[in-house]
C-alpha positions in Angstrom: 22.5 39.0 -3.1 21.7 39.4 0.7 18.3 40.9 -0.1 17.3 37.6 -1.9 18.0 35.5 1.1 15.1 33.2 2.1 14.5 33.2 5.8 13.6 29.7 6.9 10.2 29.7 8.7 8.2 26.5 9.1 5.8 26.2 12.0 3.3 23.7 10.6 2.8 20.9 8.0 0.0 22.7 6.2 0.7 26.4 6.0 0.8 27.9 2.5 4.0 26.9 1.0 6.3 29.9 0.1 9.7 28.1 -0.6 10.8 24.5 -1.0 14.0 22.6 -1.6 13.8 19.9 -4.4 16.1 17.6 -6.2 15.0 16.4 -9.6 16.2 12.8 -10.1 19.1 12.4 -12.6 21.5 9.7 -13.7 22.3 8.8 -10.1 19.0 6.7 -9.9 20.0 4.7 -12.9 23.6 4.2 -11.8 22.8 0.9 -10.1 22.2 -2.7 -10.9 19.7 -5.2 -9.3 22.6 -6.5 -7.3 23.1 -3.1 -5.5 19.5 -1.9 -5.5 19.2 -3.1 -1.9 22.3 -1.1 -0.9 20.6 1.9 -2.6 17.6 1.3 -0.2 15.3 0.8 -3.3 12.7 -2.0 -3.6 13.5 -2.1 -7.4 15.5 -0.3 -10.0 13.9 2.7 -11.7 13.3 3.6 -15.3 14.9 7.1 -15.3 13.0 8.7 -18.2 9.6 7.7 -16.7 10.7 8.8 -13.2 11.7 12.2 -14.6 8.4 12.6 -16.3 6.6 11.8 -13.1 8.8 14.2 -11.1 8.2 17.0 -13.6 4.6 17.0 -12.3 5.8 17.4 -8.7 8.3 20.3 -9.5 6.0 21.8 -12.1 3.0 22.1 -9.7 5.2 23.4 -6.9 6.8 26.0 -9.2 3.3 27.4 -9.7 2.5 27.8 -6.0 5.9 28.7 -4.4 9.6 29.4 -5.0 11.5 26.2 -5.7 15.2 25.7 -5.2 17.1 22.8 -6.7 19.9 21.1 -4.7 22.1 20.7 -7.9 22.0 24.4 -8.7 22.7 25.6 -5.2 25.6 23.1 -5.0 27.2 24.3 -8.2 27.0 27.9 -7.0 28.5 26.9 -3.7 31.4 25.2 -5.4 32.3 28.5 -7.2 33.7 29.7 -3.9 37.2 28.2 -3.5 37.0 28.1 0.3 33.6 26.5 0.4 34.7 24.0 -2.3 37.8 23.0 -0.3 35.9 22.6 2.9 33.2 20.5 1.4 35.4 18.3 -0.8 37.8 17.8 2.2 35.0 16.7 4.4 33.5 14.3 1.8 36.9 12.8 1.0 37.8 12.2 4.7 34.4 10.8 5.5 34.3 8.4 2.6 38.0 7.5 2.8 38.9 8.7 -0.7 41.5 11.4 0.1 43.6 10.5 -2.9 40.8 12.0 -5.1 40.9 15.4 -3.4 43.1 17.2 -6.0 41.3 15.6 -8.9 37.9 16.8 -7.5 39.2 20.3 -6.7 40.3 20.7 -10.4 36.9 20.1 -11.8 34.5 22.8 -13.0 31.7 23.6 -10.5 29.1 22.1 -12.8 31.0 18.9 -13.3 31.9 18.6 -9.7 28.2 19.1 -8.6 27.3 16.4 -11.1 29.9 13.9 -9.8 29.1 14.5 -6.1 25.5 13.5 -6.9 25.8 11.0 -9.7 28.9 9.2 -8.5 32.6 9.0 -9.3 33.9 5.8 -11.0 37.0 4.5 -9.2 40.4 4.6 -10.8 41.8 1.1 -11.0 45.5 2.2 -10.6 46.5 0.0 -7.6 46.1 -3.5 -6.3 44.0 -2.2 -3.4 41.6 -0.5 -5.9 41.4 -3.6 -8.1 40.7 -5.9 -5.2 38.1 -3.6 -3.7 35.7 -4.7 -6.5 33.5 -1.6 -6.4 32.9 0.4 -9.6 32.5 3.7 -7.6 34.9 5.7 -5.5 32.0 8.0 -4.6 28.7 6.2 -4.7 25.8 7.8 -6.5 23.2 9.5 -4.2 20.4 7.3 -5.3 18.0 8.7 -2.7 18.6 12.4 -3.0 15.3 13.1 -4.7 13.8 12.5 -1.3 15.1 15.8 -0.1 12.9 15.5 3.1 15.3 13.3 4.9 18.7 15.0 5.1 17.4 18.2 6.8 14.3 19.5 8.5 13.1 23.1 8.9 11.8 23.7 12.4 10.9 27.4 12.8 14.0 29.3 11.7 16.3 26.3 12.3 17.7 23.8 9.9 18.3 20.4 11.5 21.0 18.6 9.6 20.2 14.9 10.0 22.6 12.0 10.5 20.8 9.4 8.5 20.6 5.8 9.4 22.3 4.5 6.2 25.9 5.2 5.4 25.1 5.4 1.7 23.2 8.7 2.4 25.9 10.5 4.5 26.9 12.7 1.7 23.4 14.1 1.3 23.6 15.5 4.9 27.1 16.9 4.2 26.0 18.7 1.0 22.8 20.0 2.7 24.8 21.3 5.6 27.1 23.2 3.3 24.1 24.7 1.5 22.4 25.9 4.7 25.7 27.0 6.3 26.5 29.2 3.3 24.9 32.6 3.9 24.3 33.4 0.2 21.1 31.3 0.0 19.2 31.0 3.3 18.9 32.8 6.6 18.7 30.2 9.4 20.2 28.7 12.5 21.8 25.3 12.2 21.2 22.3 14.5 23.9 19.8 13.5 22.8 16.2 14.2 25.3 15.0 11.7 28.4 16.1 13.6 26.9 15.4 17.1 28.8 12.6 18.9 30.5 11.4 15.6 31.6 8.1 17.3 28.1 7.3 18.5 26.4 5.2 15.8 23.1 5.0 17.8 22.3 8.7 17.2 20.5 8.9 13.9 17.3 10.7 12.6 15.6 11.5 9.3 13.2 14.2 8.2 10.5 11.7 7.2 10.1 11.0 10.9 9.7 14.6 12.0 6.3 16.4 11.6 5.5 19.9 12.9 1.8 19.7 14.0 1.9 23.2 15.5 4.6 25.6 16.7 4.6 23.9 20.1 3.9 20.3 18.9 6.3 17.9 17.2 5.4 14.4 16.0 8.4 12.1 15.7 8.6 8.5 14.5 10.9 6.1 16.3 11.8 3.2 14.1 14.5 2.0 11.8 15.5 5.4 10.5 15.2 7.5 13.7 16.6 6.2 17.0 15.5 7.1 20.5 19.0 8.5 21.0 18.5 10.6 17.9 15.3 11.9 19.3 16.9 12.7 22.7 19.7 14.6 20.9 17.2 16.6 18.9 15.1 17.5 21.9 18.2 18.4 23.9 19.4 20.8 21.1 15.9 22.3 20.6 15.5 22.9 24.3 18.7 24.9 24.4 17.6 27.2 21.6 14.8 29.8 21.4 11.3 28.7 20.7 8.1 28.0 22.7 8.6 27.8 26.4 6.5 24.7 26.6 6.8 22.0 23.8 4.8 18.8 23.3 6.6 15.9 21.6 4.5 13.0 20.5 6.7 10.0 19.7 5.2 7.1 17.7 7.0 3.8 17.7 7.2 2.1 14.2 7.6 -1.5 13.1 11.0 -2.5 11.7 9.3 -4.3 8.8 8.0 -4.1 6.2 10.2 -1.4 4.6 7.2 0.7 3.8 7.1 1.7 7.5 10.5 3.5 7.3 9.1 6.8 8.4 6.2 8.3 10.4 5.1 10.1 7.3 4.4 6.8 5.6 1.6 6.1 8.2 0.5 9.6 9.2 0.4 13.0 7.5 -1.6 16.2 8.1 -3.9 17.4 5.3 -5.7 20.4 6.8 -6.3 22.2 10.1 -8.7 19.4 11.1 -7.8 16.4 9.0 -5.0 13.8 8.9 -4.3 10.8 6.6 -3.7 7.7 8.7 -2.8 4.1 8.2 -5.4 2.7 10.5 -3.8 -0.6 11.8 -0.8 1.2 13.3 -2.2 4.7 14.2 -5.8 3.9 15.4 -6.0 0.2 16.2 -4.6 -1.5 19.3 -1.1 -2.8 18.7 2.3 -3.4 20.3 3.8 0.0 19.2 3.7 2.7 21.8 2.7 6.4 21.4 4.6 8.5 24.0 3.7 12.1 25.0 6.6 14.1 26.3 6.3 17.6 27.7 9.3 19.9 27.7 9.3 23.0 30.0 12.1 25.3 30.8 14.5 23.2 28.7 13.8 20.0 30.5 11.5 17.0 30.1 8.8 17.6 32.8 6.4 14.7 31.9 6.6 11.5 29.8 3.8 8.9 29.5 2.2 6.5 27.1 -1.0 7.6 25.4 -3.7 5.9 23.2 -2.7 7.4 19.8 -1.6 10.5 18.0 -5.2 11.9 17.3 -6.3 11.4 20.9 -3.3 13.4 22.4 -3.6 16.1 19.7 -7.3 16.5 20.7 -6.3 17.1 24.3 -3.9 19.7 23.1 -6.7 21.6 21.3 -5.9 20.3 17.9 -8.7 18.0 16.8 -8.0 16.1 13.6 -10.4 13.8 11.8 -8.6 10.7 10.6 -9.0 9.8 6.9 -8.2 6.2 6.3 -5.4 5.3 3.8 -6.7 2.6 1.5 -10.4 3.1 2.5 -12.4 1.9 5.5 -13.7 -1.4 4.1 -10.8 -3.6 3.2 -7.5 -4.2 5.1 -6.0 -5.6 2.0 -6.4 -2.3 0.2 -5.1 -0.4 3.2 -1.9 -2.5 3.2 -1.5 -2.3 -0.5 -1.9 1.4 -0.8 0.2 2.1 2.3 3.0 0.2 0.6 2.8 2.6 -2.3 3.0 5.7 -0.1 -0.7 6.1 0.1 -0.5 7.9 3.5 2.4 10.1 2.3 0.7 13.4 1.5 2.3 16.8 1.1 0.2 19.9 1.9 1.1 23.0 -0.1 -1.7 24.9 1.6 -4.4 24.0 4.2 -6.6 21.4 2.5 -4.5 21.4 -0.7 -2.3 18.4 -1.0 -0.3 16.2 -3.4 -0.3 12.5 -3.7 0.1 9.6 -6.2 -2.8 8.9 -8.5 -2.4 5.1 -8.2 -3.9 5.0 -4.6 -7.5 5.0 -5.8 -9.2 3.8 -2.6 -7.4 6.5 -0.5 -8.4 9.2 -3.1 -12.0 7.9 -2.9 -12.0 8.6 0.9 -10.9 12.2 0.2 -13.5 12.6 -2.5 -16.2 11.6 -0.1 -15.3 14.5 2.2 -15.1 17.2 -0.4 -11.6 17.1 -1.8 -11.5 17.7 -5.6 -9.2 15.2 -7.4 -7.1 17.1 -9.9 -4.5 15.5 -12.2 -1.2 17.4 -12.1 -1.2 17.6 -15.9 -4.4 19.7 -15.7 -2.6 22.2 -13.4 0.5 22.3 -15.7 -1.6 22.8 -18.8 -3.5 25.7 -17.2 -6.8 23.9 -17.1 -7.0 24.3 -13.3 -6.0 27.3 -11.3 -5.1 26.1 -7.8 -5.8 29.5 -6.3 -9.4 29.2 -7.5 -10.2 25.8 -6.2 -11.1 24.7 -2.6 -9.9 21.5 -0.9 -8.1 19.4 -3.5 -5.7 16.6 -4.1 -3.3 17.1 -7.0 -2.4 13.7 -8.3 0.9 12.7 -9.8 1.6 9.6 -11.9 3.5 7.1 -9.8 4.7 4.0 -11.5 8.5 4.6 -11.0 9.0 7.2 -8.2 7.4 5.0 -5.5 10.0 2.2 -6.2 12.5 4.4 -4.4 10.3 4.1 -1.3 8.5 7.4 -0.8 5.8 9.8 -1.9 5.1 13.5 -2.3 6.1 14.5 1.3 9.4 12.6 1.0 10.3 14.5 -2.2 9.8 18.0 -0.7 11.7 19.9 2.0 9.8 23.1 2.9 11.9 26.1 3.6 9.1 28.6 4.4 5.4 28.4 5.0 2.8 31.1 5.9 1.3 31.0 9.3 -1.9 29.0 9.7 -4.9 31.0 10.8 
C-alpha cells in the first residue's frame, strides 16, 4: 500500500489539481430541525436529495480532473485497525463527554461506526441525567463536514489540523487528524492546531481563512472563525518547520456580521496567475478593517505594518492580480446579494479554470467579459465538454441547497496535491 501514498504538496491556490479530499453530504445534513439549524451554523435547513444532486456535480467534475478521496471511505478503512479505532473513539468520547458509549461504539462494524461518527448517534434514555438533558443526540451529526476546507489545510507538505471556532465542529478536526496521522493514506507532516494549548479558547483557525498565494505568501483572514491568537500560533509553528527562509503573511480583518463574511475566501479567491475574485466594498474600498503585512525571516517576525489592501501588497511582492468584482461593477445591491450566496468563493482546479455556483449571474458576466467560458457542470459530466481542451473557464454547479450551509466551491474542497505553477 505504501506505493499508493499521496504526498501532500500544495504551494498555491491555482496549480493544477492532482488530489483532493471531499465529503459528499449524507443524512447528517437532514438530521436537524429549524430549532437547531443555528447550532448547526446553517442559515436554513437543506433538502438532502437536491443537495446531493448539486454535490454530484462538484465531485463528478473533480473526479474527471484529479484523484478524489472521500472522508467517509478513509474513515471506515482507518477503523478497521483496532489500535486506530480505540485511539480515535477514546479521544472523541472524552472530548464530547460520552465515555459510557465507548464499548458500544467499539463493537460496531467499521462501516456503521464511520456512519455514526458523521451522521450522529441518538442518545440512550436510560437514566434521569440522560432524560433531563433533553438532547436527541449523544454524538451530534457533523452537519458541516461537506465543507472539508475548514478542518485542515495543506501548506506545502504539511497538514495543519485546525481547531475550529465552533464546538459543534470539533469532531471534524479529530477525524481529519486521525486520517492524516495514519501513514496508509497520505505522506505529510502534521501541524496540530487542535491540541495546541487545549485550555486556551482564544486559539482557533479554519481553512476557509487560509489561502496560499505563493510558496512564500500566505493570505489569512482574521474574523469570527480565525483569531489573532490562532494566526500567531500557526505562524509560530510554521516558522519552526522547514519552508521558505522569508515568508510574507497578509492578514485581512473581517467583519463579524453578516454571517456571509465568515472566512476570507468568501470575499477573496485567486482565479489565475493574474486574476482574483474580490468583494469590492471590503477588499478594495476604504473601510475600518485593516490589512496587515507581516514579514517572517529566520523564524521571527521582522516587520509588521498596515497596508492599503491585498492586491496592492501582492503587487509589491511581484504578484500582480487584476481584481474581478463579485456581483459586477455597476450595482452594490448585486454585489451584496451575490456575495451572500458565495459569489466570491471560487475554487481553481487549474490556472484560469475554476468552479462556482451558477446562480451568481452578475459575477459570471464579469468573468465572461474577460474571456472565461461559462460551462455547466452537467456538460462536463455528459462528455459534451472536455476540460483539457478548453481555455479559461468557469464550471458552474447548481446551487439552490448547498449554499444554505454557508459556503461555495472552495469551501467544499480540501486540496491535497497541486502541480507547480509556471
